[in-house]
N, C-alpha and C positions, 0 to 999 in steps of 0.2 A: 706894302709892308714887308719887311723883310722875312717871312716865315714860312716854316715847312709844317702843314696840317695833314693829320689822316682822317678821314672819314669812314667808320667801320662798316657801314652799308649805305645804300643808296637811299637818300632823304628826297623830301620836298624841293623841286625845281628851285623857286624863290631863294632857300637857304643854300643851295649850291652856289647859284649866282651871286647871292651876299658873298660866299666865302672865295670864290673866283676871283671878284673885284677888289679884295682884300689882303689875299694871300699869293706869295710869289710861287708856293710850290702847293699843290693841293693832290692827293691821292685818295681815291674812294675806293673801296672795295668793290672789284667788277661782278663778284658772283650775287646772286638774289638767295643769299643763305648768310648767316652768320659766319664771321672766320673762325677757323679752326685756332685753338691753344697756339699751337706751333705757328701759324701764318700770325697771328695776332701778336706774337712775341717777338716774331721778325719785324713786323709792321710798324711799330712803335717806335723803333730804334732811331735814334735823330730827329725826332720830331719835336717840334714846338708847344705843339697842342694837338689833342686828340679829341674826336667827336664820336663820342662811344654811345652805345645801345644798352638796354637793361638786359640784352641776351649776352653781352660781353662780362665775362668772370675778369674784372679788373682787380686781382691781387698784388700782393706785396710783389712778387716774382714779376709780373708783368711792368709794374710800375719802377721797379729797377730797373727792368730792360728799357725804360723811356728816359735814358740818361738825358738832361736836359730839358726835359717838356716842362712847361709851365701851368698847363691846364687840361684836366680833362673834364670835358662838357659833356654830362650823362643827357641823352635824348629821352627823360623820363620824370615823372615826379619823385618817384621812389629812387632810391640810391642804395638799395641793399646788394646790389652787383659790385658795389666799389668798395675797397677796403680804405675807407676813409681816412681813418688814425694812422694807416701806414702811409697815404698820401701826406695827411699834415706834416708827419716826420721827415718826409722827404720833400717837402716844401712845394708841393704840387695843388694846386686849386682844384677844388672839384665842384660843380656846379649841378644844379636841375632845373627842371621846369615846371615849377609849380602853379596853381590853380588854373593854367589853360586848358586841362582837359577836365573838369570840374561837371560842367553841364553834360558833356557827351556821354561821360560816364552814367551818370544818374538816368540819362536817357535809356544808355543798354541795361542799366539794372532792371527798369521797369518793362523793356522788353521781355527781358528772361520771365521776370514776374507772370507775365499776361502769356508768354509763350507756355510756361508749365502748369499754369492752371486753366487755360484754355486748350490745351493740348495742340496748340500749332501746328508744330513740327509734325507730329504726329497725324495731324489732319491732312497736311501738305502730302504726306507721303501716302497716304490712303487714297487720296483723289488721283495722285501721279499712275499710282499701282492700278488704276481703273477698276477701284472697289466699289465706288460709289454707284450704288443702282437705285437707290429712292431715300428720301429724307424718312428718319425713324426717331420717334419719342426717347429712344433709349441709345441712339448715335454719339458716340464720344462724348459723353458727358464730361465737363469738366467741373471746376468748382469759381463760386464769384469771387472775385476781388473786392469789389465796393463793399465796405461796411465791415470789412474785417480787420483785424488787428495786426500792425506792421511793426517788427524788431528790428531795429537800428543798430549794429554792433559796430560801433566809432562813429562819434557825433563831430567830423571835420567837416570840411568843406564839401565832399561828395556828400555824406551821410547827411547834411544838412538839406543839400540840393535834391536828395531822393524825399527826404519828409515833406519838403515844400509841393512836392508832386503827389504824394499821398494823400496832402488835404483835399483836392480835387476827387479823391475816389471815397471820400467821408470815411477813413480810416483812423482806429485808435492809434495812435502812434507812441510807440514805447522806445526808450532808447539807453545802452548801456556804454558808459564810458567813463574814463578815471577823471575826466573834468565835467564840470556841468555845461551845456551850449543854453544861455539864456534866450536866443534867438530862437530856436527849436521850440523852448518852454512858452514862450510869451506870444510867438507869432503862428506856430503850427502846435499850440497845444500838445507836446510831447511831454511824456513823463519819465523822469530817469529813473531807472532801475538796474537790480544787479543782474548779471548774466544770466544765471538759474533762474530767476523770476521771468526774464525775457524769453530765455527759453522755452517755459513750461507755457508760457500766455500767448505766445506769439501764432499766427497763423503763417506767417512768412517771417523768415529771419535772413535779413542780408546785412552782408560783412563789408566794412569799410575802414579798416585798420591796416597802419602800416606793417610790413613786417620786419619783426623784431624779436628778440630772442624771449620776451614775455609773452608774443603774439602766435609764437609757433604752436600749431596744433591747439589754437585758443578753443577751438570745435572739434571735440575728439568723443570718444563714446559715453562719457558723462553727459555733456550738453545736448548730443543726440538723442539719448535715452530719454531725457527730460523733455524733447518735443512733442507736440501731438503728433498722433499719427496721419491726422490730415493734414499737416503743416509743411512748407518747403523750404530746403534751404538755397540761398541766392550767394555767388562768389563772384564778387567783380575785384576784387582787392589783388591780394597774392594766394597764389596756390597751397602754399605751407600753413597758412592760417588753420587750413582745416585737415584732420588726418584722414586721408583719403582712403586707406583701408576700413576704417572706422565709418567713413560714410557709404561705402558698398555694403557694408554689413547692415547698416541702418535701413538701407533700401532692400537689399534682400528680405530681410526680416518684416519688412513693412511697418518699421519705429515711424518712419517717415514717410510723405506720400511722394515726394519728388524732388529733384533739385536743378536747377540751373547755374551752371559753370561756364565762365570765361576765363580761367585761370586754374593752373594744376601742380599739384605737389612736387613731380618731379618733371617739369614741362621741358619740352613737348611731349613728354611721355605722358599717358593718361592710363589709369587702372583699367585694364583690358574688362572687366567685370560692367564696367560703365557702358561700354559701346554698344550692346544690344537692348538696354535699357529703354523702354519707351517713355517711362515717366522721369526722364534725364534729358534735358536740352544741353549740348555740349559747342561752344564756340572757340574759336581758336585766338583767344585772348585779342580782341577787337574792341576792347573798351573805349578806347582812343580813336578809334579807325573810323573819322569823318575826314573828307578831304580838308574841311575849314581847320578843324582841331590838330591833325598832323603838320599841317603847315604852320601853323602857330607854332608848336613845339620845337619844329625844327628851326624856324627862325629863332626862337628864344635861346635854344640851345648855342646856334652860330653864333648870336650877338653876346651871349656868355664866353664865347670861346676868343672872339675878337677882342671883346673888352680886356681880358687876362692878360692877352699877348700886347695889348697896348700900355699896359703898365697901369690899367685900371682896375677898381675893384668890381669884380663881375657882380651883374645886377641879383644873382640868384647863387650866391656863394655858399655852398652849406658847410665849409669848414674855416671860419673866419680867422682862427688862431693861426692857419697858416700865414697871414699877414704879418705876426707878431714874430716870426722867426728871423734870425738874422740872416742877412743872404751873403 
C-alpha cells in the first residue's frame, strides 16, 4: 500500500511488523519518550496516517498540520487526548482500542486495593532496609479486604470486571453510574446508589469513569469528606477525575486512610506531598501494562489504521460522522 505512516512511540513488535508489511513508508519516533509538541507538529506533516498514544496532545493545530492525513489511530481506550470534533470537521478518522484492556486494568485495580490495605509496598521497603528483626503482633498492621464494602464509580467494562473479582472476596458491592448495570446487579448482587451514599458507605472507592467535562474533579473535597476515615481511594482511570490537591488534604488530615493511584491530574507530574506518604501506593500509569494486553492494543491500533487507509471503515471508529462528510 502506497502510504506514509507515523508511529509516535515504539510499540509492540508484532504491530510494527504488521505496519511494515503494509505501508510503503513507516517512521517511528526513535526516542524512548513522548514527542515534544514541536517534534509532533513537524512529524505529522505529509502523513497518510498516524498511530498516536494517549501522551500525545492531538489538538486542532496538530490536526491541521497533518494535511492529507486520513486516520489518527489512538493506542488507548480513552481518546480525550484527541480533539475529535476538530478531526471530524477536517475529515480525519479517529480510532481507539476498546475492550482489550478490561481484565488487565481490573487486575491492577485489585493489586492496588490489596497493596494499600495490607501495606505491601511499605513492608517491602521495611525488609529491604534491614529493619525486620523479629515477628511482632503489631508489626505493619493493615486492614482486611474480605467482607468489606467496595464502591465502584463507573459501571462500564472495567467496573464490571472489578465487581466480578470482588465476589471472591465476599464483599458488599455498591456502584454509582448514570445507567444501571443489569449484569452487576443480577450476577454480582451489586446495588446502584448515588455517589454521596457510595462515598459514605464504602471501605474502598475505586474509579472507572472516562474523562469528560462532567467527570473532571468528580472526586473532590465534598466526596473525600464524606468517606470513612478508614476508607481508601483507588484510581486507575484518568488523573483529573480526582482533585489531587483535595486528596492530599484528605490524606494529611487523615480524613481517609490511604490511596492507590496509577494516574495523576497533571501527569507525569504528581503532587509532591504524596511522594513521602507511606499510606499511598503510586504507580506510573501501568494499568494496561502486561505483555499480552499491550500487544493486543498495538495490533488493534495498527489494524484500525490500515483499515482506514485501505478505504474501509475502521473497526473502532470513534467519529462515524466523518464518513458522511463530502470528499
